[in-house]
N, C-alpha and C positions, 0 to 999 in steps of 0.2 A: 846365384840367380834364382834358384828354387825358393830360397828363403824369402827373397823379395817378392816373388809372385804369391807365395803363401800369405805373406803379410798384407799384400795388396788385396787378395781375395778376402782375407779376414777383415780388413778395413772396409771393403765394399759391403760385405755382409753386415757388419756392425752399422754402417751408414744406412743400409736398407732397413735394418731393424729399428733404428732411430727414426727414420722417415715413417715407417709403419706406425710406431708409437705416437709420433706427432699427428699423423692422420687420425688415429683413434682419439687422441686428446681433442683435436679440432672438431671431430665429428661429435664427440660427447658434449663439447662446449656449445656447438650449434643446437644440439638436441636440448640441452638444459636451457639455452636462451629461448628456444621455441616453446618449451614447456612453461617457462616463466612468463612469456608473452601470453600464452593460452590461459594460464592461471590468472593473470592480470585482467584479461578480457572477461573471464568467468566471474571474477570478483566485481568488475564493473557492472556486469549484467545482474548479478545478485543484488548489488547496492541499488541499482535502478528499480528492480522489482520490489525491494523492500521499501524504497521511497514511494513508489506507486501504491503499494499496499497501505502505507501509512496515510497517504493522501486520501485514499478510498475510505479508510477507517474513520478519519476525521470528517469526511463528507457525510458518512452514515451517521456519525454521532451528532453532527449539526442538524441533519434531517430529523433525527429522533427528538432533539430539543425543540425544533419547530413544531413537530406534531404534538408534543406535550403542551407547548404554549397554546396551540390551536384548541386542544382539548380543554384547557383551563378557560380560555375565552368563550368557548361554546357553553361550558357549564355555567359560567357567569351570565351569559345571555339567557340561558334557560331559566335561571333563577329570577332574573329581571322579568322575563315574560310570564313566569308563573305568578310572581307578585302582582304584575299588571292585570293578569287574568282574574286573580282574587279580588283586586280593587274594582275592576269592571263588574264582576258578579255582584259585589256588595252594592255598587251604585245601581245596578239593574234591579236588585231586590228593593232598594229604597224607592226607586222610581215606580216599581210595580205597586209598592205599598201606597205611594201617593196616589197613583191612578185608582187603586181599589177604594181608598178613602173618598176620592172625588166622586166615584160612581155611587158610593153608598150615601153620600150627602144629598 
């Protein structure tokens, strides 16, 4: 009878040890799953931030190109205005010469 009780206690202790090990394994599994979920969320946030930064970078690059085009257009307009001013000055000089000749006659 003593042997049966000892074996019974031994089996109960072994069963308790196995249950404890199972709880530890389950706890570790849950921890790893939570860590995996957290890492996945962190990766999603990083990917979103990277996408947002790329969109912002492209937007800035487009704005720079628009400003460069505006600069070229303004330079072209300035050249046209300068040429028109020279033409008008030349015409004024011709008209002044004509007026002076008329006065002298």
